N, C-alpha and C positions, 0 to 999 in steps of 0.2 A: 416079152412086158419087162421093162425097168421098174422095178420098186426101190424108191428115195424116201426114206423115212425123215421125219421131222422129231429131232431127238435136241437133247440141253449138252451142256460137258456134263453134269450129274448123269444125265440116262445113260451117255457112253460108260461113266464108271459104274453103276448098275449093274447093265451088261456085261461089262469086262468082272466082277465079283459073280456075278452068275455063272459064269463059264470057269470061273476057277472054283469055284464050288461043284456045280453040278454037270463039270464037264460036258458030253455030247446032252444032256438032259436038260440044257440051260434054257432051250425052247420053248420044254416042254414045261416044265416051272414059269416063265414068264407068260406063257396062255392060261394055268392055271390061276395065277394070280390075277390075270386079266377076265377070267371068269368069275374068281371072285368079287371083285370089286363090280363086276353088271349084276350078280347076285345081289350084292347088295346095294346097287341104283347110283352108285357111283360114276356115272359115263366119263369126268375127268380122268380117275385112277383106269380106269378102263382102256380107252385111251392112249395111256403112257404105256402101261403094261401094252399093250398090242404093237404099240412102235418098239417099245425094245425089244418082243421078240422078232419083229421083222430084223433091227439091226442084228440080233445074235446071229439072224441067219444072216444076213452078209457080211460079218465078221468069219462065219465060217468057212467060204467061198475062199479058196486060196488060189484060183488065179483072177487076175484082171480082168474088170469091166470098163465097160463105158470109155469115157475119154482119158488118154493117160498122156500126164505131159513129162 
């Protein structure tokens, strides 16, 4: 199953900043922020942080997948 996140340019920047700051734990940090947003009742930020978490996972893959041109 291929997971393609729906993200904006600022989400990509945020993911890169988390990777730079937290290294291998960047996905865990994004998940924690998503959980906090969910607990606060903010479904918009919950969804955004979950997508950033997925993007971090995709960025950590060292080989190409899907269609490569």
